N, C-alpha and C positions, 0 to 999 in steps of 0.2 A: 615571448611569454604567451602561453596558451590561455584560452578562455577561463579555465578553472583557476589558474594562478592569478589572473586578473581579478576574478571574483573574490578569491581569498584575500587579496590585498585590499580590495574595497571593503570587505566585511571587517577586516582588522582595523580599518581606519574609522569605522563607525563609533559613535559614542555608545556608552552602555545602554542608554535608552533606545537609541536607534538599533542596536544589536537585539534588544528585547523585542522591539517591534518587528524586525526582520525575522527573528526566530518564530514569533507567533504567526506571521504571514506564511513562512515556509512550512510550518507544521500543518497549517490549514491547506496549503497547496498540495502537500504530500497526501493528506487524507482524501482530498478531492480526487487526486490522481488514482489513488488506490480504489476508491469507490467507482470511478469510471472504468477501471480495469475489471473489477468484479462484475459490473453491469455488462460490459462487452462479453466477458466469459460466460455469464449466465445466459446470454442470448444465443451463444454459439453452442457447440457440443462439448466444450472442455469440462464443464461442471456436470453435464448430464451423465457422462460415463461414470464419473466418481459417485454421483448420487445413486445410479443404478447398482453399482457395485456394493455400496453401503446397504441399500435396501435388500439386496440378495443375501448379503451376509447376515442381516438381521432376521430375515425370514427363514434362513437355514440354521439359525441358532448359533452362528459363529461370532456372537458378540457377548460382552459381559457388562453388567451394570457398572455405572460410574461410581 
């Protein structure tokens, strides 16, 4: 049995209250992970090229109002 299967079995064995607590924790964990990824990307060049492209499109009139 792999790690994922073990985790699935453990989660299924939790009481409803424990599952709710685990879900809350995991959602916060995912949000923190996503924030960390965005932070890393913003410090690198991944987002810089997208921002430059968007600004160029705006300045050249290749955008439309939302």
